[in-house]
PLY file of the C-alpha trace (Angstrom):
ply
format ascii 1.0
element vertex 79
property float x
property float y
property float z
element edge 78
property int vertex1
property int vertex2
end_header
-19.38 -48.45 77.98
-15.88 -47.84 76.72
-12.82 -50.10 76.65
-11.33 -48.48 79.77
-14.47 -49.25 81.75
-14.46 -52.84 80.56
-10.75 -53.09 81.38
-11.45 -51.96 84.94
-14.23 -54.53 85.24
-11.91 -57.30 84.00
-9.19 -56.19 86.44
-11.58 -56.36 89.39
-13.19 -59.64 88.40
-9.84 -61.26 87.65
-8.13 -60.20 90.87
-11.09 -61.01 93.14
-12.24 -64.30 91.62
-15.71 -62.88 91.02
-18.02 -63.77 88.16
-19.57 -61.25 85.81
-22.31 -61.41 83.18
-22.38 -58.85 80.38
-25.92 -58.47 79.03
-26.65 -57.60 75.37
-22.95 -57.75 74.50
-23.64 -57.30 70.79
-24.65 -53.69 71.45
-21.02 -52.71 71.97
-19.49 -50.79 69.10
-16.97 -52.87 67.11
-13.96 -50.88 68.33
-14.82 -51.52 71.98
-15.65 -55.15 71.28
-12.24 -55.60 69.64
-10.32 -54.25 72.64
-12.53 -56.22 75.03
-11.62 -59.39 73.16
-7.92 -58.70 73.77
-8.59 -58.06 77.47
-10.62 -61.26 77.79
-7.95 -63.27 75.96
-5.32 -62.06 78.46
-7.43 -63.49 81.29
-8.08 -66.79 79.47
-4.40 -67.19 78.56
-3.39 -66.51 82.16
-5.76 -69.14 83.49
-4.66 -71.68 80.87
-0.98 -71.17 81.70
-1.66 -71.14 85.47
-0.12 -67.67 85.80
-0.18 -65.85 89.12
-0.20 -62.39 87.49
-1.43 -61.12 84.14
-1.28 -57.82 82.28
-4.56 -56.06 81.45
-4.43 -52.60 79.88
-0.78 -52.24 80.90
-1.38 -53.07 84.57
0.00 -56.23 86.21
-2.73 -57.74 88.37
-3.10 -60.86 90.49
-5.05 -63.65 88.82
-7.60 -65.66 90.78
-8.38 -68.59 88.46
-11.88 -68.97 89.91
-13.03 -65.81 88.09
-15.63 -66.15 85.35
-17.11 -64.04 82.55
-20.34 -64.72 80.72
-22.21 -62.82 78.01
-25.69 -62.65 76.60
-26.47 -61.56 73.08
-29.61 -60.59 71.23
-29.04 -61.72 67.65
-32.22 -59.98 66.51
-30.89 -56.58 67.54
-29.34 -54.79 64.56
-27.91 -51.74 66.24
0 1
1 2
2 3
3 4
4 5
5 6
6 7
7 8
8 9
9 10
10 11
11 12
12 13
13 14
14 15
15 16
16 17
17 18
18 19
19 20
20 21
21 22
22 23
23 24
24 25
25 26
26 27
27 28
28 29
29 30
30 31
31 32
32 33
33 34
34 35
35 36
36 37
37 38
38 39
39 40
40 41
41 42
42 43
43 44
44 45
45 46
46 47
47 48
48 49
49 50
50 51
51 52
52 53
53 54
54 55
55 56
56 57
57 58
58 59
59 60
60 61
61 62
62 63
63 64
64 65
65 66
66 67
67 68
68 69
69 70
70 71
71 72
72 73
73 74
74 75
75 76
76 77
77 78
């Protein structure tokens, strides 16, 4: 999974109000995890400020505040 793929997932989830669960999130390489954090923060900030639209990866998208993102991690996995 690369940051563009995750960005597309966030765009779809955010605009539709869907929920998503990312499994074994700690398996992402640090570079992708870093960009994903910025994408996720844009969604959280938009919800907190009650925005109607947010910017994810340079695209303005509608924000449905009922969207949700969850992760699972396996702390025993070292890479």
